[in-house]
N, C-alpha and C positions, 0 to 999 in steps of 0.2 A: 137385445143385448149385443154388444160387440164380443165376439168369441175368436180365439186364436189357439193354434196348436204349433208349438215350436219343437224342434228336434235336435238342435245343436247349440243351445244356450245353456250354460252350466254355471250355477252359483258355486264359487269356490271358497268364499270367505265372508264372514259377517262380524262386525264389531259394534259395540255400543258403549257410550260414555254418559254418565250423569254427574252433575255437580255434587260436591261432597256435603252440602248443607241439607240436613234432613228435618222435615216437619212431621209432627204426629197429630192426628186428628184429636187425640186426647187433650192436646194443648190448645184446641180451637173451639172450645165449648161455647164461646160467645156467638157462634153461628147457629146455635141451638137454644137460644134464649137462656143460657146458663143451666139448662135442664139436662141432667145426666141421663135420664131415661130416654129422652129424645135422641141424644147422642148415641146411646147403645143400640137403639132401634135402627138408626141410620147405619151404624157399623155392621149390624147383622144383615140388613137388607141390601144396602148399596155396596158394602165391602170396604168402607173407608178404613185406612190404616195409616201408612206413612207415605210420604212423597218427597222427592228431591227437587229443590228449586235453585235456580241460578242466582248468583249475586248480582247486584245492580251493575249494569253495563255489560254483562256477559250475554252474548247473542247466540242465535241458532248457528251462525257461522263459526263462532268459537267452539261450540259443542261438536259440530260436525267435523271441523278441522282436527280436533283432538281424536275423534273416532277414526278419521282417515289415516292419521299418523300411526295409530295403534294397529290398524289393519295392514297397512303397507309394510311397516317394520316387522310385524308378527309373521307375515307371509314372505318377507324378504323380496318384495316386488320392486323392480327397477321402474321408476316413474316415467322413464322414457318410453316404456312399453304401453302406457295408458293411451288409448285412442280417443276416449270421450269421458267427460265428467258431466254427469246428470245430477242436478241438485233439486230435490223436492222440498220446497220451502214456501212458507206463507208470510214470514216476517223477515224480509231481507234487511241487511244493514243500511242499504240505500234504495230509494225507488229506482235509481239507475246510477251506475251499471248493475248488472245482475250479480248476485252473491257468488256465483260460480267463478267469476273473474277474480274475486278476492282469494278464493281457495286455490285457484289455478296458480296464482303468484305464490301463495304460502307454501304449497307443496312442491313448487319448482317443476310443474308439468311442462312438457315440450310445446312449442308453438304448433306442432302438428296435432295436438290434442284439442278437439272441439269441447266447448264448455257452454252450458246453458242452464237456466232455471225453469222449473215448472211449478206453478202455484197450485198446490194440492195439499189437502189436510189428511184426515183420518183414513181415506182410501189411497193416500199418496204412495205408500210403499208398493202396493200391488200395481198401481198405475205405472210406477217407476220401473218395476220389474218387467212389465209388459212392453213398455217403450224400449228399454234396454235390450230385451230379448229380440224385439223386432229388428233393431240395428245389428245385433249379432247374427241373427238368422239370415239377414240380407247380405251378410259379409261386408257391410260397411265398416264394421269394427270387429276387433278380435278381443279387446279387453276394455271393459267399461267400469268406471268407478261410480257407483250410485250412492249418493248421500241423501239421507232422509232424517229430518229433525225438526224440533220445535221447542220454543220456550214459552208455552201458553200461560205460565204463571204470571207473566208481566202484564197481561191484559184481562185478568179475570175479575177485577173489581173487588168490592167488599160485600159479598153476599154469599149465602150458603149454596146457591144454585151452581156457582162456578168456582168460587175461591178454594174450597177444600178438595176439589176434584182433580186438578191438573198438576202434573209434574213435568220437568224439563229433561230432554235427552237429545243426543245426537248419535246417528248411526252411519256406518259405511258398509257397503256390500260390493264385492267384486264379482262380475259376471263375465265369463270367458267363452270363446268359441271352442267347441270340441268336435272332432270328427266322429267320435263315438255317439251313437244315438242316445239322447238324453231328453226324453219327452217332458214337456210342461204344457199345461192347459190353462186358459184364461177366459173369464167371462166378466165383462165390465158394463156399467151403466151409469146414467145420470138423470136427474130430474130437476131442472132449473127452477121449476115452479116453487120449490121449497127453499130457494136461496136465502130467504130472510129468516129462516128458522134458527140459523146459527151464523152470526156475523159480527163484525165490529163496524157499527154505523159510520163513525167518523174516522176513516183510516185511509182515504184516497181522494180522488179528484171530485167525487160527487158531493161530499160534505167535509171539506178540509178542517183540520183541527185548528181552532182559533180560541181566543180568550172566552168567548161566549160558550163554547163547547166545554172547556175546562172548568168553568164556573158552574155549569149545570149539573145538578144531582137529582135523580128521580127516585122517589120512594114508591115501590109497587104496592104498598099497603100490606105486605106480608113480612115486613121486617128486612127487606132487601133493598139496598141502594145500588142504582145503576148509573153509569156515565156513558155518554155516547162514543167516547174514545176507548171504551172497554168492551169486552166480548159479551154480546147478548145471546142467550140460548133459551129457546122455547123447549123445555125438557120433554113435554108431552108430545109435541110434534115430532121430535127426534125419536122418541121411544116408539111411537106408532109407525113411523117410516121404517125403522129398523126391523120391527117384527113383521111387517107386511112384505118387505122386499128382500131382506138378507137371507132368510132360510131358503127361499126359492132360488136365489142366486147361487147359493152353495149347492143345492140339488142340481141346478143346471150344469155347473162345471163338473160335477160327478158324472152326470149323464154324458157330457161331452167326452169325458175320458173313459167312458164305459167302465166305471168303477162304482163300488158300493161304499157305504160308510165304514164297513168292516175292513175295507182295503186300506184305509187311511190310518197311519200310526198316530197322528195327532192333528187336531183341529186348532190352528192358531188364530184366534179371533182378536180383532181390535179390542183393546182393554178399556172399553167405555166405562163400565162399572160391573160389579158382581151380578146384579139383577139382569142386565142386558146379556152378558156373556152366558150365563146359565140358561136363560130363556131361548136365546138364539141356538145354542148348542142342542138343547132338547128338541126344539121345533125342527131342527135340521136332521134329526134322526140319529144323533150320535149318543154314545153312552157317556155318563158323567166322568168316566176315567179318561176320555179322549180330549177333554178341554179343561181349562182352568182359568180362574180370575185372580190367581195369586200375584201376578205381575202388577195388576191394578192396586191390590192391597199393599204392595211393597213399594211401588214407585209412582203410583197415580196414573191417570190417563195422560199418556205421553203423545197424543195426537199423531202426527205423521210418523213418529218414531216407534209407535206402540207395537206393531207386529214384529219388526226385527228385534226389538228389546225383549219381547216375550220369548222369542227363539233363544236369545242369548241367556236369558234368566232361567228358563225351564229346561231347555234341551241341549245345553252346551255339550255335555258328555256324550249324549246319544248321537248328535250329528258329527261330532269330532271323531268318535271311535267306531262308528258304524253308519248304516244307511237308514234314513227315515223318509217315508213318503208323507208329506205334509200338505194339508189344505189350509191356505192362508186366506183370510177375509178381512177387508177393511171397509169402513162405511161411516158416513157422516157429512161434514160440511159440503155444501154445494147445491143440492144434495147429490152425493156421488157414492158409488159402491163398486167393489171389485173382489173377485175370488179367483184363486189359482191353485193348481196342484203342481208341486215341484218335488223332486228328489234331492235331498241333501245327503251326500255320500262322502264321509271322511273329510269334511271341509274344515278350514280354519274357523274357529269360533272363540272369540275373546271372553265370552261371558259379559257381564256388565261391570265396567271399570268406573270407580269413583275418581273424579279428577278435581283437584283444587285449582280454581281460577283466581289467582291472586295478583296477576300482572295486568289486569284490565285497566285501561286508562279511565280516570274519573271523568265526569262530565266537563269539569273545568279544563282538564288536560286535553280532552277531545276538541273542545272549542279552540283552545290555543293552538293545537296541532293544525287545524284548518285555517286559522288566521295566518299562521306562519307560512302555510302552503300558498295561500293567495298572495301574500307579500313577497314570496320568493325566498323566504328565509329557510335555513336548514331545519329539518324535522328529525326528531329522535326516532 
């Protein structure tokens, strides 16, 4: 495992934004063969409830820009003071340039502010905190804006394995240098042998999206339809990976920090689903009062945004009004995982804000925008 101990990197603010369109599992009984008993069993075991999904054309960039504005305005931060923008994102607006460039322009960040993307999913927030803390600790930066988000609902397909699971969200976190000692501990790992357990087969240079891909629909014999340009997930592989790796990773970061489970105020787990959250929490030696899957049941599995959204949803008052020692753990696509222990002490926390995204250009408008750009005509 990659382990680190930082002493001068402090989280001072977290914000989260979800689109205002809510779906309920009770309205999606078609994924359970119209069988109400199957649906109720799934709700009890997996924790299905509601989720918030972005409208067509709304991207991870839109979600995270909204979260960044909420954070910067809420904290009254001068954007000229931001030294780096780190964007944890799997679904960029363009293959190039990086999405951080779009946000850099949108926020009006200075030319002295570095900006770059990192392709990471469910472990992405912990990876992003580790990377940002490294830059802070080395004194390369004093203020870093970390964005972490995803809109997985757009690539989930039409099957019960993925469609009812995922919700969309964007988050922003401010990490700052402090002269006062502020210890944080990290333990991260990866196993590329499991890369194909969770992926979108046709999404890059290996298998470009073309008409033959779009026309191909695969029935797995269990009532699920899959397309190669949509997310494929081997649920059992992910489940076994999680239970074999994550509890040990959590125990390792506790050992690194010379802490016990009782020393932690709350265990913030990636909200994969109720069964995984409860099993990982139990196997990691925590009491049931120290973790929760409520964020999954309310907002769905938000992928890269899951951990900070959980903080905003469950712990807003506690981290805003006092000090909390938290153990954060993300795990999934890659396969990758990471856990960290951080202190959140009277930070700015927005909670989860519902945002209406009604000014997104339609597909036709987007096409015309780029035609005009190429032809040198003025753009709106």
